[in-house]
N, C-alpha and C positions, 0 to 999 in steps of 0.2 A: 334409313335403316340399311345397313350394308350386310350382305350375306358373306360372313367371314370365311366360310367353307369355299364358296365360289371364288372369292378373292384369292384365297390361298392357292387354289388349283390354277387359276389364271397366272398368278405370279410364278408358280413352279413350271407351268407349261411354257411361259415366256422364257424363263432362264434356260430351260432345256433347248428350245428352238434357237435361242441366242447363241448358245454354245455350238450348235450345229450350223450356225450361219444360215438358217432357213428363214430368209428375210421377210417374205410377205406374211406367212402365218405368225411369225414372231412379232411383227409390228402390229398386226391386227389384234393379237392376244394382249400385247403391251398397251395398246390404245384402250381396250376394254378394262384392263387392270387399272390403268391410270385414271380412267373416268371414275371408277369405284373409289380409288384412293382420294380423288379430289372431292367426291361426294362426302367422304368422311373427314375432309379437311386435312389430310395427311400430305402436306405439300412437299416435305423433304423426300419422302419415299417416291412420290410421283415425279419429282425433278430428277431423281436418280434413274428411274425407268425411262424418262424422256431422253436423258443423256445417252443411255444405252441404245435406244431406238435410233437416235441421231447417228450414232456410230455405225450401226447396221446399214442404214440407208446410204450414208457416205461411202462405206466400203463397197456396197453393192453398185452404186453409180460409178465408182472408180473402176470397178471390174468390168461393168457393161458399157462404160463410156456413154451412158444415157441417163438423163434426169428421170427419176421416178416421181412424177407429180402426185400420184395417188398416195403414195407412202408419205411424201413430204406434207401433204394435206392432212393426213391422219395425225401426224405428230404435231403439226402447227395448231390443229384444232384443240388438242388436249393441252398444249402449252398455253394457248390463249385462254382456255377455261381457267387454268391455274393462275395466270397473271391477272385475269379479270376478278377472280375470287380474292386475290391478294390486294386488289385495288391499284395495280401498276399500270397506269394508263399508257405510258410510252411503250413499254414492253408489249402490252396488249395490242397496241396499234401496229407494231412491227409484225406480229404474228397474224393479225387480221389482214394486213396487206399481202403477206406471203400466202395466206389462204386464197385471197382474191386472185393473185397471180396464178396459183395452181389451178384454180377453177377455169381460167382462160384456156388451159389445155385439157380440161376434163369436162367440157360442156355437156357431153352426152351421158354422163354418169348421174342419173336421177337421184340415186340415194345420197351421193356426196353433195348434190345441189341442195337437197332438203336439209342435210346437215349444215351446209353453208348458210342457208336462210335462217335456220334456227339460231346458229351461233352469231350471225350478224344481228338478228333481232335482240338477242341477249346482250351482246356487246353494246349496241346503241342504247339499250334500256339502262344498263349498268352505268354508262357514262353520260346519262341525262339527255340523250337525243331521242326523245319520245316519238316525234313524228316519223323519224327514219325507222325507229323500232317497229312502230305500228305498220309501216309500209312493208317491212320484211315479214312480219307475222301474217299480214293479209296475203302477200304473195304465196307464202307457204300454205295457207289455208286454201287459197284458190287452186293451187297445184293439186292438193288432195281432192278437193271437190270436183275438179275437171277430169280427174283420172279414175273416178269411181262410179259405181251404179247408185241408184237412188238410196238404198238402205245404207251403204257405206258413206255416202255424202253426209247423211245425218250424223254418222259417227265422227266424221271429220270436224263438224261444228261442235259436237258434244266434247270431243277430246280436247279441242283448242280452248273451249270454255273452261273445262276442268283444269287444264294447265294454267290458264290465266287466273283462275280463282285460287289454285294452289300456291301460285307465285305472288298472290295478292297484287295483281296488276289491273287496277280498275279501268284505265283507258282501253286496255286490250279487251277486257271483259265487256265493256260497253260496245266496242267496235264489232266484236264477234256476235254479240246479241243482236245488233242492228242487222248485220249480214244474214244471220240465221233467220230472223223474222222475215226479212225480205225474200229469202229463199223459200220459206214455208208459205208465204203469201203467193209466190209464183207457181207453186205446185198445187195450190188449193183450187 
């Protein structure tokens, strides 16, 4: 379910920021709008937004003479989601490699690292690499568990279980249930 009003606002805000060449907020809004468009399987409009974001990032890097790895990561992440949804393995791999490269320069950004792990897990899952997918999901779960208090740790497990069940990913559901049970036993 896509909130059309929110999507319309995001697209309008993006276009305004794009015209003003306000790069960082434009790409952030564009990435959110693209995510919603992809959730609604509107690939053509998502591709158009991604193209505009690429232009902004390129112009910004040309002007500053510095690579903006964070913005490149945001664009590549959404483009990877699009190519994965379309089943374009080679294009997906190119974006996945670009994201990994960007992360070598963004190691300290925990939010992007979590986005990377989730995207990585979904990428591997989509292209039939179940064990690599599970490894990425487990790392994401452990990052959540290790950075939270007792109550929030339980939420980490429950959220990952709900995600696995919603996506109908039986191997992930089983793995998280095993980890959750082991954790509950350790605190009893």
